[in-house]
C-alpha positions in Angstrom: 29.0 91.9 -12.1 27.5 95.4 -12.0 24.8 96.2 -9.5 22.4 97.8 -12.0 23.2 95.5 -14.9 20.3 93.4 -16.2 20.4 89.8 -15.2 20.9 87.6 -18.3 20.3 83.9 -18.7 23.6 83.3 -20.3 27.1 84.1 -19.3 28.9 86.3 -21.7 31.7 83.8 -21.8 29.4 81.0 -22.7 29.9 79.3 -26.0 27.9 81.0 -28.8 26.2 77.8 -29.8 24.6 77.3 -26.4 23.5 81.0 -26.2 21.9 80.8 -29.5 20.1 77.5 -28.8 18.6 78.7 -25.5 17.7 82.4 -25.8 16.8 84.7 -22.9 13.2 84.7 -24.0 13.0 81.0 -23.3 14.2 81.5 -19.8 12.1 84.5 -19.0 8.8 83.1 -20.3 9.2 79.4 -21.4 5.5 78.9 -22.1 5.2 81.8 -24.5 8.5 80.9 -26.1 7.3 77.3 -26.6 4.1 78.5 -28.4 6.2 80.4 -31.0 7.1 77.1 -32.7 10.1 76.5 -34.8 9.5 79.4 -37.2 11.2 81.8 -34.9 14.4 82.5 -36.5 15.9 83.8 -33.3 15.5 80.5 -31.7 18.1 78.8 -33.8 20.6 80.7 -35.9 21.0 79.3 -39.4 24.8 79.7 -39.1 24.7 77.2 -36.3 23.0 74.6 -38.5 24.8 75.5 -41.7 27.5 72.8 -41.2 25.0 70.0 -40.4 23.6 67.9 -43.2 20.3 66.2 -42.7 21.5 62.7 -43.7 24.9 62.9 -42.0 25.3 61.8 -38.4 26.9 64.3 -36.0 30.4 63.1 -35.4 31.2 65.6 -32.7 28.7 67.2 -30.3 28.9 71.0 -29.9 31.1 72.0 -26.9 28.6 72.7 -24.1 29.6 73.5 -20.5 27.3 73.9 -17.5 28.7 75.2 -14.2 28.0 73.0 -11.1 26.0 74.8 -8.5 28.3 75.5 -5.6 25.7 77.1 -3.3 23.5 73.9 -3.1 23.2 72.8 0.5 21.8 69.2 1.1 21.2 68.1 4.6 22.7 64.7 5.5 20.4 61.7 5.9 19.9 60.4 9.4 20.5 56.6 9.7 17.5 54.4 10.3 17.8 52.2 13.4 16.8 48.5 12.8 14.1 46.9 14.9 15.8 43.9 16.3 12.6 42.1 17.1 11.2 42.0 13.6 13.1 39.9 11.0 10.5 39.4 8.3 12.3 41.2 5.5 13.0 38.1 3.5 9.3 37.2 3.7 8.2 40.6 2.6 10.3 41.0 -0.5 8.3 41.9 -3.6 5.0 41.1 -2.0 1.9 43.2 -1.3 1.4 43.4 2.4 -2.3 43.3 3.2 -4.8 40.8 4.3 -8.6 40.5 3.8 -10.5 41.3 6.9 -13.6 39.3 6.0 -11.9 36.2 4.8 -12.7 32.8 6.2 -9.7 31.3 7.9 -8.2 27.8 7.9 -5.4 27.4 10.4 -2.9 24.8 9.2 -0.3 25.3 11.9 1.2 28.0 14.2 3.3 29.2 11.3 0.7 28.9 8.5 -2.8 30.2 7.9 -5.0 30.2 4.8 -7.6 32.9 4.1 -10.5 32.5 1.7 -12.0 36.0 1.0 -13.9 35.1 -2.2 -17.6 34.5 -1.5 -19.0 34.4 -5.1 -18.6 32.2 -6.9 -18.0 29.8 -4.0 -14.9 27.7 -3.8 -16.6 24.4 -4.3 -13.6 22.2 -3.8 -12.2 24.0 -0.7 -12.2 21.1 1.7 -10.3 18.7 -0.5 -8.0 21.6 -1.6 -7.0 22.4 2.0 -6.4 18.7 2.8 -4.1 18.3 -0.2 -2.2 21.5 0.6 -1.8 20.5 4.2 -0.3 17.1 3.1 2.1 18.8 0.7 3.0 22.0 2.4 6.7 22.5 3.1 6.0 25.0 5.9 3.8 22.4 7.6 6.8 20.0 7.6 9.0 22.6 9.2 10.5 21.6 12.5 9.8 24.5 14.9 12.9 23.7 16.8 15.0 24.5 13.7 12.9 27.2 12.1 14.3 30.5 11.2 13.2 33.4 8.9 15.4 32.4 6.0 14.1 28.9 5.9 10.5 30.0 6.4 10.9 32.5 3.6 12.1 29.9 1.2 9.3 27.5 2.1 6.7 30.3 1.9 7.7 30.8 -1.8 7.4 27.1 -2.4 4.0 26.9 -0.8 2.8 29.9 -2.8 3.8 28.1 -6.0 2.1 24.9 -4.6 -1.2 26.8 -4.0 -1.2 28.1 -7.5 -0.6 24.7 -9.0 -3.4 23.2 -6.8 -5.8 25.9 -8.0 -5.0 24.9 -11.6 -5.5 21.3 -10.8 -9.1 22.1 -9.7 -9.7 24.3 -12.8 -9.1 27.7 -11.4 -6.9 29.2 -14.0 -7.4 32.8 -13.1 -6.7 32.4 -9.4 -4.5 34.6 -7.3 -2.5 34.0 -4.2 -1.7 36.9 -1.8 1.1 36.3 0.7 1.2 38.4 3.9 3.0 38.3 7.1 1.8 38.6 10.7 3.3 37.7 14.0 2.4 35.2 16.6 3.3 35.2 20.3 6.5 33.2 21.1 5.4 32.7 24.7 4.5 34.4 27.9 8.1 34.6 29.0 9.4 36.6 26.0 8.3 39.6 24.0 9.9 38.4 20.9 7.6 37.9 17.9 7.6 34.9 15.6 6.5 35.1 11.9 3.3 33.6 10.7 2.7 33.2 7.0 -0.8 33.8 5.6 -1.9 33.0 2.1 -5.2 34.5 0.9 -6.6 32.3 -1.8 -8.7 34.0 -4.5 -9.7 31.2 -6.9 -11.8 33.3 -9.3 -14.2 31.5 -11.7 -13.9 27.8 -12.2 -13.3 26.6 -15.7 -15.4 23.9 -17.4 -14.7 21.4 -20.2 -15.4 22.7 -23.7 -15.0 20.0 -26.3 -14.0 16.4 -25.3 -12.3 14.6 -28.2 -11.6 10.9 -27.6 -9.8 10.2 -30.9 -10.9 7.0 -32.7 -13.0 5.6 -29.8 -16.1 5.7 -32.0 -14.5 3.0 -34.3 -14.8 0.5 -31.4 -17.7 -1.9 -31.5 -18.5 -1.1 -27.8 -18.0 2.6 -28.3 -21.1 3.7 -26.4 -20.4 1.6 -23.3 -16.7 2.5 -23.4 -17.6 6.2 -23.6 -19.6 5.9 -20.4 -16.6 4.7 -18.5 -14.9 8.0 -19.3 -16.9 10.2 -17.0 -16.0 13.6 -18.4 -18.5 15.6 -20.5 -18.6 19.1 -21.9 -19.8 21.5 -19.2 -18.3 19.5 -16.3 -16.0 21.4 -14.0 -12.4 21.0 -15.1 -10.0 19.0 -12.8 -6.8 17.8 -14.2 -6.2 14.8 -11.9 -9.7 13.6 -12.8 -8.5 13.4 -16.4 -5.8 10.9 -15.4 -8.2 8.9 -13.4 -10.7 8.7 -16.2 -8.0 7.9 -18.7 -7.0 4.9 -16.4 -10.6 3.8 -16.2 -11.0 3.9 -20.0 -7.7 2.1 -20.6 -8.8 -0.7 -18.1 -12.3 -0.9 -19.8 -10.6 -1.3 -23.2 -8.3 -4.0 -21.9 -11.2 -5.9 -20.2 -13.5 -5.7 -23.3 -11.3 -7.4 -25.8 -9.1 -4.6 -27.1 -5.8 -6.3 -26.7 -3.7 -3.8 -28.5 -5.6 -0.5 -27.6 -3.4 2.6 -27.3 -4.0 5.9 -25.5 -1.6 8.9 -25.9 -1.1 11.6 -23.4 -4.1 13.9 -22.9 -3.9 17.5 -24.2 -5.8 20.3 -22.5 -6.2 23.7 -24.4 -7.3 26.5 -22.0 -9.4 29.4 -23.5 -9.4 32.2 -20.9 -12.0 34.2 -22.9 -14.5 31.3 -22.8 -13.4 30.1 -19.3 -13.2 26.6 -20.8 -10.6 23.9 -21.5 -10.8 21.7 -24.7 -9.7 18.2 -23.9 -8.1 15.9 -26.5 -7.4 12.2 -25.6 -6.0 10.3 -28.6 -7.6 6.8 -28.4 -6.9 4.0 -30.8 -8.9 0.8 -30.0 -7.1 -1.2 -32.7 -9.7 -4.0 -33.0 -11.4 -6.5 -30.7 -10.1 -10.0 -30.0 -10.8 -13.3 -28.3 -8.4 -15.7 -26.5 -6.8 -18.4 -28.6 -4.4 -21.1 -27.4 -1.6 -20.8 -24.9 1.9 -21.2 -26.3 4.8 -22.1 -24.0 8.4 -21.2 -24.8 9.5 -24.4 -23.0 6.9 -27.1 -23.7 9.0 -30.0 -22.3 9.2 -28.2 -19.0 5.7 -26.6 -18.7 3.6 -27.3 -21.7 1.1 -24.8 -23.2 -1.6 -27.3 -22.5 -0.8 -27.5 -18.8 -0.5 -23.7 -18.6 -3.9 -23.4 -20.4 -5.4 -25.6 -17.6 -4.0 -23.1 -15.0 -5.5 -20.1 -16.9 -8.9 -18.8 -15.9 -10.0 -18.4 -19.5 -11.0 -20.7 -22.3 -10.3 -20.3 -26.1 -13.0 -18.2 -27.7 -13.7 -16.1 -24.7 -13.4 -12.3 -25.0 -9.8 -11.2 -24.2 -9.3 -9.6 -20.8 -6.1 -8.0 -19.8 -6.6 -8.9 -16.1 -6.8 -12.6 -17.0 -3.5 -12.4 -18.8 -1.9 -10.8 -15.7 -3.5 -13.5 -13.6 -2.0 -16.2 -15.7 1.4 -14.6 -15.2 1.0 -14.7 -11.5 -0.2 -18.3 -11.6 2.8 -19.5 -13.5 5.0 -17.6 -11.0 3.2 -19.2 -8.1 4.3 -22.7 -9.3 7.8 -21.9 -8.0 9.3 -23.5 -11.1 10.3 -20.3 -13.0 12.6 -17.5 -12.3 10.9 -15.1 -14.7 7.8 -15.2 -16.9 6.0 -12.9 -19.3 2.6 -13.4 -21.0 2.0 -11.5 -24.2 -0.9 -11.5 -26.6 0.0 -12.2 -30.3 -2.4 -11.7 -33.2 -3.1 -14.9 -35.1 -6.3 -13.7 -36.9 -7.3 -10.1 -37.5 -10.8 -8.8 -36.8 -13.1 -9.0 -39.8 -16.4 -7.1 -39.9 -18.3 -7.9 -36.8 -16.1 -10.9 -36.1 -13.4 -10.3 -33.5 -9.8 -11.3 -34.1 -7.9 -14.1 -32.2 -4.8 -13.7 -30.1 -2.5 -16.5 -28.9 -1.0 -16.1 -25.4 2.7 -16.5 -25.7 4.2 -17.5 -22.3 8.0 -16.8 -22.2 9.6 -18.4 -19.2 13.0 -19.2 -17.7 13.5 -22.2 -15.5 14.3 -21.7 -11.8 16.5 -24.0 -9.6 14.3 -27.0 -9.0 16.1 -28.8 -6.1 15.7 -27.5 -2.6 17.3 -28.5 0.7 15.5 -27.1 3.7 15.8 -27.3 7.4 14.0 -26.0 10.5 14.8 -26.0 14.2 12.1 -25.6 16.9 12.0 -25.7 20.6 9.3 -25.9 23.2 10.0 -26.1 26.9 7.6 -29.0 27.3 8.1 -30.6 23.8 11.9 -30.3 23.7 14.0 -29.9 20.5 12.7 -30.6 17.1 15.0 -30.6 14.0 13.5 -31.1 10.6 15.2 -31.4 7.2 14.0 -32.1 3.7 15.1 -32.5 0.1 12.7 -31.7 -2.8 12.7 -31.7 -6.6 9.7 -29.6 -7.6 9.4 -30.9 -11.2 10.8 -34.4 -11.1 7.6 -35.6 -12.9 6.6 -32.8 -15.3 4.5 -30.9 -15.2 4.6 -29.9 -11.6 5.1 -33.3 -10.1 7.3 -32.9 -7.0 9.0 -35.5 -4.8 9.9 -34.6 -1.3 11.9 -36.6 1.2 11.8 -35.5 4.8 13.1 -36.5 8.2 12.6 -35.4 11.8 14.8 -35.9 14.8 13.5 -34.6 18.1 13.2 -35.1 21.8 9.7 -36.7 21.4 9.5 -37.5 17.6 11.5 -39.2 14.9 10.2 -39.6 11.4 11.2 -40.5 7.8 8.8 -40.0 4.9 8.3 -39.4 1.2 5.7 -37.2 -0.4 4.5 -37.0 -4.0 2.7 -33.8 -4.9 1.0 -33.0 -8.2 0.1 -29.3 -8.3 -2.6 -27.7 -10.5 -3.9 -31.2 -11.0 -7.3 -31.1 -12.7 -7.6 -27.4 -12.2 -6.2 -24.2 -10.8 -4.7 -24.6 -7.2 -6.0 -28.2 -7.0 -3.4 -30.5 -5.6 -3.1 -34.3 -5.3 -0.8 -35.4 -2.5 0.3 -39.0 -1.7 2.3 -39.5 1.4 4.0 -42.4 3.2 5.9 -42.3 6.5 7.2 -44.2 9.5 7.3 -42.4 12.8 8.0 -42.9 16.5 6.4 -40.6 19.0 7.3 -40.8 22.7 5.2 -38.2 24.5 3.8 -37.8 28.0 0.5 -39.0 26.6 1.5 -42.0 24.6 4.2 -44.0 22.8 3.4 -44.9 19.2 5.4 -46.7 16.5 3.4 -46.0 13.2 3.5 -46.8 9.5 1.0 -44.9 7.4 0.0 -44.0 3.8 -2.5 -41.3 2.9 -3.8 -39.4 0.0 -5.7 -36.1 -0.3 -7.1 -34.1 -3.1 -7.6 -30.5 -2.1 -8.2 -27.0 -3.3 -5.6 -24.9 -1.4 -5.3 -21.4 -0.3 -1.8 -19.9 -0.9 0.0 -16.7 0.0 -0.4 -15.4 -3.6 -4.0 -16.7 -4.0 -5.7 -16.6 -0.7 -9.2 -18.1 -1.3 -12.5 -17.5 0.5 -13.2 -21.2 0.3 -10.8 -24.1 0.4 -11.5 -27.8 0.9 -9.9 -31.3 0.9 -11.0 -34.9 0.6 -8.8 -37.8 1.6 -8.2 -41.3 2.9 -5.7 -42.8 5.3 -4.4 -46.3 6.2 -2.1 -46.9 9.1 -0.8 -49.5 11.4 0.4 -48.4 14.8 1.8 -50.2 17.9 1.1 -48.0 20.9 1.5 -48.1 24.6 -2.0 -47.6 26.0 -1.6 -46.2 29.5 -3.9 -47.0 32.4 -7.5 -46.0 31.7 -10.1 -45.9 34.5 -7.8 -47.9 36.7 -7.5 -50.8 34.4 -3.9 -51.4 33.1 -3.6 -52.0 29.3 -0.5 -53.5 27.7 1.0 -52.3 24.5 -1.3 -53.1 21.6 -1.5 -52.7 17.8 -4.2 -50.8 15.9 -5.1 -51.1 12.3 -7.0 -47.9 11.2 -8.8 -46.9 8.1 -10.3 -43.4 7.6 -11.9 -41.2 5.0 -12.2 -37.5 5.7 -13.3 -34.1 4.4 -12.5 -30.6 5.5 -13.4 -27.1 4.5 -12.5 -23.5 5.4 -14.3 -20.2 4.8 -11.7 -17.4 5.1 -12.5 -13.6 4.9 -9.2 -12.5 6.5 -6.7 -10.2 4.9 -3.6 -12.5 5.4 -2.9 -16.1 5.9 0.0 -15.6 8.4 -0.8 -12.3 10.0 -4.5 -11.4 9.7 -5.8 -8.0 11.0 -9.5 -8.3 10.1 -12.0 -10.8 9.1 -12.9 -14.3 10.2 -12.2 -18.0 9.5 -14.6 -20.9 9.9 -13.2 -24.5 9.5 -14.8 -27.9 9.8 -13.5 -31.5 9.7 -15.4 -34.8 9.5 -13.6 -38.1 9.5 -15.5 -41.5 9.7 -13.0 -44.0 11.0 -12.7 -47.7 11.8 -10.2 -49.3 14.1 -9.4 -53.0 14.7 -7.5 -54.0 17.8 -7.3 -57.3 19.7 -9.9 -58.9 17.5 -12.5 -56.2 17.9 -13.7 -53.7 15.4 -14.7 -50.2 16.4 -16.4 -47.5 14.3 -16.5 -43.8 15.2 -16.7 -40.3 13.8 -14.1 -37.7 14.5 -15.2 -34.1 14.0 -13.9 -30.7 14.8 -15.0 -27.1 14.3 -12.8 -24.0 14.5 -13.6 -20.3 14.4 -11.4 -17.2 14.7 -12.1 -13.5 14.4 -9.7 -10.6 13.9 -10.5 -6.9 14.4 -8.2 -3.8 14.2 -9.2 -1.4 16.9 -6.6 1.2 16.0 -3.6 1.6 13.8 -1.4 -0.4 16.1 -3.7 -2.8 17.9 -5.4 -5.9 16.6 -7.7 -8.0 18.9 -7.9 -11.7 17.9 -10.0 -14.5 19.4 -10.6 -18.1 18.6 -12.7 -21.1 19.7 -12.6 -24.9 19.0 -14.9 -27.8 19.6 -14.0 -31.4 18.8 -15.5 -34.8 19.7 -15.2 -38.5 18.9 -18.6 -40.2 18.6 -19.5 -43.9 18.5 -16.8 -45.9 20.3 -15.5 -46.3 23.8 -12.2 -44.8 24.7 -10.4 -48.1 24.8 -11.3 -48.8 21.2 -9.6 -45.6 20.0 -5.8 -45.6 19.6 -4.2 -43.1 22.0 -2.7 -41.2 19.1 -6.2 -40.6 17.7 -7.7 -39.2 20.9 -8.1 -35.6 21.9 -5.6 -33.6 23.9 -5.0 -29.9 24.8 -2.0 -27.9 25.8 0.9 -26.4 23.9 1.8 -23.5 21.7 -1.3 -23.8 19.4 -3.6 -24.8 22.2 -3.5 -23.6 25.8 -0.2 -21.8 26.3 1.5 -22.2 29.6 1.0 -26.0 29.7 3.0 -28.8 28.1 2.1 -30.3 24.8 -1.0 -32.6 25.2 -0.7 -32.3 29.0 -4.3 -31.1 29.6 -7.0 -33.7 30.1 -7.8 -36.8 32.0 -4.8 -38.4 33.7 -4.0 -41.8 35.2 -2.7 -42.4 38.8 0.8 -41.6 37.6 -0.3 -38.1 36.3 0.0 -39.2 32.7 -2.5 -37.8 30.1 -4.8 -40.5 28.7 -6.7 -38.3 26.2 -10.4 -37.8 25.8 -13.4 -37.9 23.4 -14.4 -34.2 23.6 -12.5 -30.9 23.7 -13.3 -27.2 24.1 -10.7 -24.4 23.7 -10.9 -20.6 23.6 -8.3 -17.8 23.4 -8.1 -14.1 23.1 -5.0 -11.9 22.6 -4.1 -8.3 21.7 -1.4 -7.7 19.1 0.0 -4.3 20.0 2.5 -2.6 17.7 5.4 -0.9 19.5 6.8 1.2 16.6 10.2 -0.3 17.2 12.3 -1.3 14.2 10.0 0.6 11.9 7.0 -1.1 13.4 8.2 -4.7 13.0 8.0 -5.5 16.7 4.7 -6.0 18.6 3.8 -7.2 22.0 1.0 -9.8 22.5 -0.6 -10.4 25.9 -2.9 -13.4 25.8 -5.4 -15.5 27.8 -6.2 -19.2 26.9 -8.6 -21.7 28.3 -9.3 -25.4 27.5 -10.9 -28.5 28.8 -10.8 -32.2 27.7 -13.4 -34.9 28.8 -13.6 -38.6 28.4 -17.3 -38.3 27.4 -18.4 -37.4 23.9 -19.7 -34.0 25.2 -17.7 -31.7 27.4 -18.4 -32.0 31.2 -16.0 -29.2 32.2 -14.9 -31.1 35.3 -11.5 -29.5 34.8 -10.9 -26.3 33.0 -7.3 -25.0 32.6 -6.4 -21.4 32.2 -3.1 -20.1 30.8 -1.9 -16.5 30.4 1.2 -14.8 29.3 2.9 -12.4 26.9 4.6 -12.8 23.5 6.7 -10.9 21.1 6.2 -10.8 17.3 8.8 -9.7 14.8 7.3 -9.1 11.4 9.4 -10.3 8.4 8.7 -10.5 4.7 7.3 -14.0 5.0 5.3 -13.7 8.2 5.8 -12.9 11.9 8.3 -14.8 14.1 6.6 -15.7 17.3 8.0 -16.1 20.8 5.4 -16.7 23.6 6.0 -17.2 27.3 2.9 -18.7 29.0 2.2 -19.4 32.7 -0.4 -21.9 33.9 -2.9 -20.2 36.1 -4.3 -23.3 37.8 -1.6 -25.9 37.3 -1.3 -29.5 38.4 1.7 -30.5 40.6 3.4 -32.0 37.6 3.0 -28.8 35.4 6.0 -26.5 34.9 6.0 -22.9 36.2 6.1 -21.6 32.6 6.4 -22.7 29.0 8.2 -21.1 26.0 7.1 -21.4 22.4 9.0 -20.3 19.3 7.5 -20.6 15.8 6.7 -18.9 12.5 3.3 -17.2 12.2 0.7 -16.2 14.7 -0.7 -18.7 17.3 -4.0 -18.6 15.3 
């Protein structure tokens, strides 16, 4: 290149087409050249475009070459050293990294903080919102021993999505969640930093309900009262889980108001972001109102529709209630005679005008095995071994007429007996029981050979239907030959007693379980006028007893229970009362630590003679251990009791027993093992006593 030659924009060897397309004037003054427009013929030579047709695509581009600059010098990049103490990159990805200085803070855990910067409008559901988030947070569940940044990052993304969903649940459809990262101190002995996730929750305005459409609900005869059960109205704040709750309430109200075939489809919520409202549609079809008709059994020879109708808590002509249909199903199941049962309403007359329709209640059932062989083994260190066996046919005399044969072989008792039981006789859970037995009892208190018959009609409380009030009325006849031990220093030979009794009992029960109560109380009373004839003399007396127990949970794992008992026999001398009818204390359900019936007046040989009054009390703490998923509990206890020969307690001798027990909770009740120690024993009392049974001591 010549020293004085002008500098040109194009190389002389450049292709003509490129030189013509980009003239020197464009390089020297591009702005002025651009203002010339396309009319400048020098800008583009017509010869260059002569071979190009407007509607024809260019097959081959013009040959253009641009030389690579060889004198360009780019300094190399210096490598960035990583900071070993900070490993938050997985948490920071694609997120804005700032926090609001004036936000109100809720600390969920060492790893997790919520910030609430929005002041207006206020976040009205914030407390419940935080509680729900804390319960569902995946970061909150993270075990700090196993935590690492990767796991924390994954859970942070899940929690961010959770917060957004929760905002929408409460009607905040324009909310925003800002995730930021800070650091918390790992401890005084290290400078390493641990990540802390912070979510700033900006709920925005809360949406309200716009229109509320309940489908065909207005066609129901009770439309106004039914509408009141659906407690959502236009203008109320929107909350999606409330919709489900109110849908359930409306469905229940329809089922309890006679609408046997009512239908409700899934709710639909249409959100309008411009109006800040959501329009709710809940398709409701009442499908007519009905009353109960008759009960129809699928197996009338086994359980007739008439008998099942007596069990039901409704009468024909009453307004249909779904809960009563479900209750009938439970009642049939409780008979123990069926393996499966369903109760379904069936239209037999359609509604007409203001007159409701009629539904028959179809009971579809399958028979269960009706014969049962059962056995039980028990042991008490003072009572010895007791083996019991029975055979039962639960529907030998339909409907619900059961026959049970039983026998007992034990150290102190032998028995054979037969029991007829008619369940649901004359009404729901009312039972007629006739019993006959012969027994021999040889205890430290007395020997008795007895033959007896008894009958009782009662309203019972069962595991499925625990009742606040139960009662029983009965009568008993028995003949017993008993060895009456020495009383007041006067020896008595073996003698026979012929006894007749009528009795009544009642129980008020507010507890939460028959076998393992944790709260509530029970009050029971018994009155039994009785007459006894022995050795040509007739005696009349009144047996009575009152029991009270109370249960209170003092924490999640501790239940404190207490009980008291008073009993007396009024109207006859002790010699006129058969030894087996007198009052005794001691044993697993009395004063633990002492032998069965061993507490009370004794003769010169140390043998219990029984009394005419009794007082007992007990207190125990049932403490859960958490072992075996909470099935095992430990029970320390203290018992006290006294028996007197007078009709009122004289407390001449009060016996105390203490000990500890173990309970193992099963599906049918707790298994009990108690070890009791007599605190003030007599010489003939054992050092300790062991009791094994099903259920609590009281």
